[in-house]
MIZAVEX-993155 format. One record per residue (C-alpha): residue number from 1; residue in one letter; x, y, z. Coordinates in nm, 3 decimals. Example, Ala and Ser with C-alpha at 12.3 -4.5 7.8 and 13.67 -1.06 7.14 Angstrom:
> 1; A; 1.230; -0.450; 0.780;
> 2; S; 1.367; -0.106; 0.714;
//
This chain:
> 1; M; -2.725; -1.946; 2.194;
> 2; I; -2.437; -1.808; 2.402;
> 3; E; -2.505; -1.714; 2.764;
> 4; V; -2.247; -1.553; 2.987;
> 5; R; -2.367; -1.527; 3.349;
> 6; E; -2.181; -1.327; 3.612;
> 7; L; -1.854; -1.446; 3.467;
> 8; T; -1.543; -1.357; 3.668;
> 9; K; -1.190; -1.466; 3.589;
> 10; R; -0.898; -1.368; 3.813;
> 11; Y; -0.526; -1.409; 3.747;
> 12; G; -0.372; -1.359; 4.085;
> 13; T; -0.505; -1.024; 4.212;
> 14; A; -0.596; -0.903; 3.861;
> 15; R; -0.953; -0.944; 3.736;
> 16; A; -0.952; -1.006; 3.360;
> 17; V; -1.331; -1.046; 3.364;
> 18; D; -1.548; -0.906; 3.641;
> 19; G; -1.910; -1.017; 3.685;
> 20; L; -1.982; -1.012; 3.310;
> 21; T; -2.332; -1.100; 3.190;
> 22; F; -2.464; -1.098; 2.832;
> 23; E; -2.621; -1.328; 2.577;
> 24; V; -2.610; -1.379; 2.199;
> 25; K; -2.915; -1.521; 2.032;
> 26; P; -2.943; -1.712; 1.702;
> 27; G; -2.982; -1.511; 1.383;
> 28; Y; -2.757; -1.225; 1.488;
> 29; V; -2.398; -1.112; 1.442;
> 30; A; -2.290; -0.969; 1.776;
> 31; G; -1.987; -0.740; 1.774;
> 32; F; -1.778; -0.798; 2.091;
> 33; L; -1.602; -0.465; 2.149;
> 34; G; -1.363; -0.326; 2.404;
> 35; P; -1.013; -0.177; 2.447;
> 36; N; -0.704; -0.394; 2.466;
> 37; G; -0.709; -0.577; 2.795;
> 38; A; -1.085; -0.540; 2.835;
> 39; G; -1.132; -0.919; 2.872;
> 40; K; -1.271; -1.012; 2.530;
> 41; S; -1.032; -1.299; 2.453;
> 42; T; -1.056; -1.429; 2.812;
> 43; T; -1.434; -1.436; 2.785;
> 44; M; -1.417; -1.624; 2.454;
> 45; R; -1.171; -1.871; 2.602;
> 46; A; -1.408; -1.926; 2.897;
> 47; I; -1.698; -1.991; 2.656;
> 48; L; -1.481; -2.252; 2.482;
> 49; G; -1.368; -2.417; 2.807;
> 50; L; -1.004; -2.306; 2.757;
> 51; D; -1.010; -2.093; 3.077;
> 52; R; -1.189; -2.204; 3.391;
> 53; P; -1.396; -1.919; 3.543;
> 54; T; -1.317; -1.812; 3.895;
> 55; S; -1.692; -1.775; 3.937;
> 56; G; -1.998; -1.756; 3.718;
> 57; E; -2.037; -1.953; 3.398;
> 58; A; -2.041; -1.940; 3.021;
> 59; L; -2.286; -2.169; 2.837;
> 60; V; -2.346; -2.273; 2.477;
> 61; N; -2.699; -2.394; 2.413;
> 62; G; -2.745; -2.429; 2.790;
> 63; R; -2.439; -2.646; 2.844;
> 64; H; -2.074; -2.602; 2.934;
> 65; Y; -1.844; -2.660; 2.640;
> 66; A; -1.678; -2.957; 2.813;
> 67; E; -2.014; -3.133; 2.837;
> 68; I; -2.078; -3.121; 2.460;
> 69; K; -2.005; -3.444; 2.267;
> 70; N; -1.828; -3.387; 1.938;
> 71; P; -1.822; -3.011; 2.005;
> 72; M; -1.717; -2.905; 1.652;
> 73; H; -2.068; -3.003; 1.535;
> 74; H; -2.210; -2.743; 1.773;
> 75; V; -1.945; -2.472; 1.820;
> 76; G; -1.682; -2.340; 1.583;
> 77; A; -1.414; -2.092; 1.681;
> 78; L; -1.122; -1.891; 1.547;
> 79; I; -0.918; -1.766; 1.840;
> 80; D; -0.555; -1.783; 1.721;
> 81; A; -0.498; -1.852; 1.352;
> 82; G; -0.123; -1.905; 1.415;
> 83; A; -0.179; -2.195; 1.661;
> 84; V; -0.125; -2.452; 1.384;
> 85; H; 0.152; -2.709; 1.321;
> 86; G; 0.354; -2.541; 1.047;
> 87; G; 0.474; -2.869; 0.903;
> 88; R; 0.127; -3.000; 0.820;
> 89; S; -0.052; -2.923; 0.500;
> 90; A; -0.373; -2.718; 0.516;
> 91; Y; -0.569; -3.034; 0.421;
> 92; D; -0.399; -3.250; 0.686;
> 93; H; -0.455; -2.990; 0.956;
> 94; L; -0.832; -2.992; 0.889;
> 95; H; -0.840; -3.369; 0.833;
> 96; V; -0.696; -3.430; 1.184;
> 97; L; -0.955; -3.200; 1.338;
> 98; A; -1.229; -3.365; 1.135;
> 99; R; -1.138; -3.719; 1.243;
> 100; S; -1.139; -3.613; 1.612;
> 101; N; -1.507; -3.518; 1.576;
> 102; G; -1.631; -3.786; 1.335;
> 103; I; -1.631; -3.558; 1.028;
> 104; G; -1.561; -3.711; 0.688;
> 105; P; -1.296; -3.607; 0.432;
> 106; K; -1.558; -3.470; 0.191;
> 107; R; -1.643; -3.203; 0.440;
> 108; V; -1.274; -3.110; 0.463;
> 109; V; -1.259; -3.058; 0.086;
> 110; H; -1.584; -2.862; 0.085;
> 111; T; -1.467; -2.634; 0.365;
> 112; L; -1.136; -2.560; 0.192;
> 113; E; -1.331; -2.464; -0.117;
> 114; Q; -1.567; -2.248; 0.091;
> 115; V; -1.282; -2.037; 0.229;
> 116; G; -1.090; -2.018; -0.101;
> 117; L; -0.799; -2.244; -0.007;
> 118; A; -0.861; -2.539; -0.241;
> 119; G; -0.562; -2.435; -0.454;
> 120; V; -0.318; -2.448; -0.161;
> 121; A; -0.467; -2.745; 0.022;
> 122; R; -0.144; -2.946; 0.001;
> 123; R; 0.088; -2.666; 0.096;
> 124; R; 0.249; -2.667; 0.440;
> 125; V; 0.079; -2.424; 0.677;
> 126; G; 0.416; -2.267; 0.761;
> 127; T; 0.447; -2.140; 0.402;
> 128; L; 0.104; -1.974; 0.397;
> 129; S; 0.056; -1.598; 0.433;
> 130; L; -0.111; -1.449; 0.735;
> 131; G; -0.427; -1.397; 0.536;
> 132; M; -0.430; -1.760; 0.422;
> 133; K; -0.379; -1.876; 0.780;
> 134; Q; -0.677; -1.664; 0.883;
> 135; R; -0.888; -1.835; 0.612;
> 136; L; -0.766; -2.173; 0.738;
> 137; G; -0.874; -2.080; 1.090;
> 138; V; -1.217; -1.986; 0.956;
> 139; A; -1.229; -2.323; 0.777;
> 140; A; -1.156; -2.501; 1.105;
> 141; A; -1.441; -2.308; 1.270;
> 142; L; -1.680; -2.406; 0.990;
> 143; L; -1.569; -2.769; 0.968;
> 144; G; -1.847; -2.924; 1.179;
> 145; D; -2.120; -2.697; 1.028;
> 146; P; -2.191; -2.563; 1.378;
> 147; G; -2.480; -2.346; 1.493;
> 148; V; -2.263; -2.126; 1.715;
> 149; L; -1.947; -1.947; 1.592;
> 150; L; -1.688; -1.730; 1.768;
> 151; F; -1.432; -1.528; 1.577;
> 152; D; -1.158; -1.333; 1.755;
> 153; E; -1.021; -1.057; 1.524;
> 154; P; -1.099; -1.258; 1.207;
> 155; V; -0.989; -0.989; 0.956;
> 156; N; -0.625; -0.980; 1.073;
> 157; G; -0.402; -1.019; 0.768;
> 158; L; -0.688; -1.017; 0.516;
> 159; D; -0.678; -0.797; 0.207;
> 160; P; -0.985; -0.583; 0.111;
> 161; E; -1.138; -0.873; -0.085;
> 162; G; -1.086; -1.103; 0.208;
> 163; I; -1.238; -0.854; 0.454;
> 164; R; -1.548; -0.820; 0.236;
> 165; W; -1.567; -1.203; 0.208;
> 166; I; -1.555; -1.259; 0.588;
> 167; R; -1.812; -0.981; 0.635;
> 168; H; -2.059; -1.148; 0.395;
> 169; L; -1.979; -1.490; 0.543;
> 170; M; -2.071; -1.383; 0.894;
> 171; R; -2.390; -1.215; 0.784;
> 172; D; -2.486; -1.521; 0.576;
> 173; L; -2.425; -1.749; 0.875;
> 174; A; -2.652; -1.536; 1.093;
> 175; A; -2.918; -1.527; 0.817;
> 176; E; -2.918; -1.907; 0.834;
> 177; G; -3.015; -1.886; 1.201;
> 178; R; -2.672; -1.936; 1.350;
> 179; T; -2.525; -1.747; 1.647;
> 180; V; -2.216; -1.539; 1.563;
> 181; L; -1.995; -1.359; 1.818;
> 182; V; -1.705; -1.163; 1.667;
> 183; S; -1.450; -0.938; 1.834;
> 184; S; -1.276; -0.668; 1.636;
> 185; H; -1.103; -0.335; 1.670;
> 186; L; -1.215; -0.226; 1.323;
> 187; M; -1.521; -0.019; 1.403;
> 188; S; -1.592; 0.050; 1.037;
> 189; E; -1.626; -0.324; 0.976;
> 190; M; -1.841; -0.378; 1.282;
> 191; A; -2.071; -0.102; 1.163;
> 192; L; -2.122; -0.295; 0.839;
> 193; T; -2.139; -0.643; 0.991;
> 194; A; -2.292; -0.650; 1.337;
> 195; D; -2.663; -0.649; 1.427;
> 196; R; -2.586; -0.602; 1.796;
> 197; V; -2.292; -0.492; 2.006;
> 198; V; -2.159; -0.603; 2.345;
> 199; V; -1.915; -0.343; 2.477;
> 200; I; -1.692; -0.421; 2.776;
> 201; G; -1.416; -0.237; 2.960;
> 202; R; -1.190; -0.356; 3.243;
> 203; G; -1.381; -0.686; 3.237;
> 204; K; -1.721; -0.529; 3.300;
> 205; L; -2.020; -0.481; 3.073;
> 206; I; -2.059; -0.123; 2.950;
> 207; L; -2.338; -0.169; 2.696;
> 208; E; -2.539; -0.442; 2.528;
> 209; A; -2.764; -0.309; 2.251;
> 210; S; -2.881; -0.340; 1.896;
> 211; M; -2.713; -0.120; 1.635;
> 212; Q; -3.040; 0.075; 1.603;
> 213; D; -3.055; 0.137; 1.976;
> 214; L; -2.693; 0.250; 1.969;
> 215; S; -2.766; 0.485; 1.681;
> 216; D; -3.067; 0.631; 1.862;
> 217; R; -2.867; 0.678; 2.180;
> 218; F; -2.590; 0.870; 2.003;
> 219; Q; -2.806; 1.064; 1.757;
> 220; R; -2.654; 1.408; 1.703;
> 221; D; -2.919; 1.588; 1.505;
> 222; V; -3.157; 1.572; 1.209;
> 223; L; -3.066; 1.718; 0.871;
> 224; V; -3.363; 1.890; 0.708;
> 225; R; -3.374; 2.031; 0.352;
> 226; T; -3.659; 2.260; 0.252;
> 227; A; -3.707; 2.564; 0.036;
> 228; H; -3.883; 2.732; 0.332;
> 229; R; -3.603; 2.733; 0.589;
> 230; T; -3.711; 3.050; 0.771;
> 231; E; -4.072; 2.939; 0.820;
> 232; L; -3.975; 2.591; 0.931;
> 233; T; -3.708; 2.720; 1.166;
> 234; R; -3.963; 2.940; 1.342;
> 235; A; -4.206; 2.653; 1.378;
> 236; L; -3.940; 2.414; 1.508;
> 237; E; -3.803; 2.664; 1.758;
> 238; R; -4.155; 2.722; 1.891;
> 239; S; -4.158; 2.349; 1.967;
> 240; G; -3.836; 2.374; 2.168;
> 241; A; -3.590; 2.258; 1.897;
> 242; T; -3.245; 2.408; 1.841;
> 243; V; -3.191; 2.492; 1.476;
> 244; R; -2.879; 2.599; 1.290;
> 245; Q; -2.804; 2.661; 0.924;
> 246; E; -2.576; 2.410; 0.751;
> 247; D; -2.491; 2.431; 0.378;
> 248; G; -2.837; 2.540; 0.270;
> 249; A; -3.007; 2.293; 0.511;
> 250; L; -3.114; 2.291; 0.873;
> 251; A; -2.942; 2.092; 1.146;
> 252; V; -3.202; 2.032; 1.413;
> 253; Q; -3.143; 1.913; 1.769;
> 254; G; -3.380; 1.836; 2.055;
> 255; I; -3.662; 1.687; 1.847;
> 256; T; -3.709; 1.364; 1.651;
> 257; A; -3.732; 1.330; 1.276;
> 258; H; -4.092; 1.206; 1.320;
> 259; D; -4.192; 1.521; 1.509;
> 260; I; -4.015; 1.747; 1.257;
> 261; G; -4.214; 1.582; 0.979;
> 262; E; -4.539; 1.627; 1.170;
> 263; I; -4.465; 1.997; 1.233;
> 264; A; -4.373; 2.057; 0.871;
> 265; A; -4.690; 1.883; 0.753;
> 266; H; -4.905; 2.087; 0.993;
> 267; Q; -4.752; 2.406; 0.861;
> 268; R; -4.789; 2.285; 0.500;
> 269; I; -4.413; 2.320; 0.447;
> 270; P; -4.270; 2.079; 0.184;
> 271; V; -3.961; 1.888; 0.308;
> 272; H; -3.714; 1.737; 0.063;
> 273; E; -3.485; 1.560; 0.307;
> 274; L; -3.522; 1.441; 0.665;
> 275; T; -3.215; 1.247; 0.784;
> 276; P; -3.135; 1.154; 1.146;
> 277; R; -2.759; 1.174; 1.196;
> 278; S; -2.583; 0.975; 1.464;
> 279; A; -2.225; 0.950; 1.581;
> 280; S; -2.024; 0.685; 1.398;
> 281; L; -1.977; 0.353; 1.571;
> 282; E; -1.615; 0.451; 1.630;
> 283; D; -1.711; 0.778; 1.802;
> 284; A; -1.980; 0.603; 2.010;
> 285; Y; -1.733; 0.329; 2.105;
> 286; L; -1.462; 0.577; 2.207;
> 287; E; -1.710; 0.770; 2.423;
> 288; L; -1.839; 0.454; 2.587;
> 289; T; -1.493; 0.315; 2.666;
> 290; D; -1.311; 0.639; 2.745;
> 291; D; -1.285; 0.551; 3.115;
> 292; S; -1.183; 0.191; 3.042;
> 293; V; -0.872; 0.244; 2.826;
> 294; E; -0.570; 0.104; 3.007;
> 295; Y; -0.303; 0.168; 2.741;
> 296; R; -0.339; 0.530; 2.636;
> 297; T; -0.075; 0.721; 2.436;
> 298; E; 0.024; 1.071; 2.534;
> 299; E; -0.145; 1.215; 2.225;
> 300; T; -0.487; 1.052; 2.286;
> 301; A; -0.474; 1.145; 2.655;
> 302; R; -0.473; 1.515; 2.579;
//
């Protein structure tokens, strides 16, 4: 489990993180979202003991990272895939990490196979593509078979096959009961991957919610298809709903799908489709973070 409690990190007079509190429980993929400069990387670095908080704390399984013996057995992280000695082979890079935490060479071989790098294990890291380096970073995170994993922008440089692979990997890790925190700017991927979201802006928590709660909060309307549109429209409007025609269907606002179904059943009106429609994760994210964007182009500011 990851626990962030009133975490604050100052750099001079600037607050990169400001009283941030959230938690990530086992069995979930939590999407860590926010604009550039929101404090996501600083928070992850604080969780990993790379940045010392000005105040507050970040805990992994109830302990500070620095207190954990052989931490790679408990926590795995991909923060900067490029922070690797370019002259070492992929195998040697992982082997050095493994020896520092009492991990045997068989696990190194297995992890290289797991991320699809067995064929380039003896190549120097400096000759690998960006996507291959990302996979090597994921391998390093998985090396100790940890229960808690942090990934900062893990799909950078990956091709479509690689993006799908990392998506399934994270979901599989959570299904095994592990705790997964992943930051990304690709909202379409987070919509497919995350069970929960933690949204921050200017170092502060904006929202912590499940994807279902987020969908409910940003529900736009309910699409209803029936051969009896006029009769159902009258019944729904009597109940206070707003109804408009849309391509031979009804777009209904101000009432839940459950209540629409109940009203239709009471009026003996057959319904062929009843679909709640919510804003996309991207639209919800942009609305939530609109006041927190520090680097706004002239076009988006209009």
